[in-house]
N, C-alpha and C positions, 0 to 999 in steps of 0.2 A: 338548470342542469340539463334536464331531458330534453327541453326546446332546443338548446344550444346544439345537442347531437342531432336531433331529427331534422334541425334545419341547415345540415351539412350536406353536400352533394354525397352520393352514395357511395361514390369509390372514396371520398375521405373519410367518409365512416367506416369502410373497411380497413382503411390504414391505422385511423385511430383503435379501432378494437386491435388489431393487431400489436400496435404498439404497446397497448395497456397489457395484454397477453405476455407479450415478451419481456417486459418490465417485470411483472410480476414473477415469471419464471426465474429470471436472471437476476434479480434484483438490482443490478446496474445497468446503464445505457451510457457507450463512451461516443465523445465526439468522434475520436480518429481511431480507427484500429489497422493493423499492421495488417497487408495483405502478401502473404508468401510469394503469389503468381508473379506480382508484379515487383515486389520487395519494396514496396512505398506504403505509407501510410494512406488511407482512403477515409475520406468524410464517411460519416455512418449517417444516413437519410433517416433513421428509426430516432435517433437523437434531436434531430432539427424536426421531424415531424412531433415527436413529444415536446418539444419547447414550444411550438407554434399553439399547440393546446393546452399548456401546461397548466392553467388554471382549472378547466374543465377536469383533467386528469387527477388534477390535487383533490377536487371535490368527490371525484368518482371515488378514489381510495380512502378518502376521509371517512367515508360510510363504514368501511372495516376497521376505523381507528389506524390507518397506516398514513404516515408522512411522506410527500415524494420534495425530496429535497434537490437542489441543483446547486452545483459547485463549478461555476464557468470558468474558474481560473485552472482548474485542472481537466475540465471539458466531461463532467460526469453528471450524469441526472441517475438518483437511486431511491429507492423505499427503504424505511426503515419503521419499526414499530414491533410489538409483542406479536402482532399477528403475521409477520413475517417470519415463516418458518422454513428456514434452509435446511437441506440435506446434512443430515449427521456425518460429519466428516473423519474419516481417520485419523489415526494419530499423526501418522507418518503426515498426512495433507496439513495437518494442524501445525505440526511443526515446520513444513516448507512456508507456510503463510508468515510465521514467526520470523522465519530467517529472511524472506523475501521482503518483508517490512524495513527489516534493519537494514539490509544492502541498499535497498532503495531509499531509505534516507541518508545512508552515507554517500552515495553517487549525487544525490540532489542537492547537497550540500555543497558538493565540489562543483557542480554543473548547474547553473541557472537556466540555460537557455532551453530546458526540455522538461517534459514531466514524464517521460518513459526513463525505463533504466534497462539495461541488457547484461544479464549474469550468466554464466555457464552452470549447467548441474553440479561440476566438479566443486565448484566455488560454493554451492549450497551445502554440499555435505561435508566440506572441508568446514564451515562454519558451523553446522551442526554439531562435526565432532569436538571441536574447539569448546562449545557449551556444552559437551556430554550428552547430546540429546539423542546421538545416533549408535545407540549399544552395539548393534549390530547391520552390517550391510543389506539394505532392504532389496527385496528381488525384483527384477525386472518387471516381471507383474504389477506388485505393488507400486512402482515406480511409473509406471504407464498409467495405471488406474489414477494415482493422485494429479498427474499431470493433465490427464484427460479433464479432471473434474475441475482443476482450477482454472483451465482455459474455457470450460463451459460457462463459469461464473465470471468471464471477463477480467480474472484476476493476471494471467499470465497468455502470452500467445509463441508458442514454440518456433524459433525459427528455423527448426530441422525437425525431420519426421520424427513423431511420436515412436516409431519403430527403431529409432536411434537414441539409445538411453546411455550412452558412456558420458562420460566425464567433460568431453568436448561438447555437448548439445548444449545449444544458448537458448535462451528464455528472454523475451522482453517483458518487464514487470509493468504493468500499467498502473496508473496513479489510483484506480480503484482499490488497490493495496493499501492506501492512505485514510481510506473512508472506514475499511473495515477493522482498524488497530489503529491508535494513537501510539507515538514512541515510546512514551512511559508506561503504557499496559504491555506493551510488547516485553520489556525488561522485567515488569514485574512478572508477567506467565512464565518467561524463560527461567527466573528465579524458583518460581513454585515449581517446575519440571525438574530443574535441577535438585533440588532438596529432596523431591520424590525419589529419584534416582538414588540418590546418595543413602537414603533411608533404607531403600530396597538392598542396597551394596552391604549396608551394615547388618541387615537381618537374613543376609544370604539367601535372598529369595533369586 
């Protein structure tokens, strides 16, 4: 493994090191990401750089007991394992992910020619309300923090500025949300949260 790396040109070594660091920090690498400036999807060079050296990168992460997975259909390379310690998500961000997954599944079942879905913030909050997961309207600060967090982990891409958090603000849902949660897991989690809210209501908390 060391020989493979040392035999690479210096510039290629630098790129591989950067890709490994990015994958470890972000968990996911997307093949295509939306660029707000050009309003088009752009190919992600890091994704292809990772793909070129995938066996080496897999061997590297295996030392830490971390698996490197590739889903070429969704265009995602990601890591998984007990050693993958993600940032502790606030409750609102967790609820957002649950709803984003439900909406993603709904849109993908209707359209088979795309791996990305688009949703408005208003639609997310409406669905949260229908599942009784949003007992109060979150503050603008909470919303911005959650959206920034989900953007950093490449679960979403805001089509509008994060300064704009009204109901019309649109978000791209990346296929990475499909890796985070399976459909059945989402419904089970929603039921758990809903039951918890009902118990709180009954106890007067």
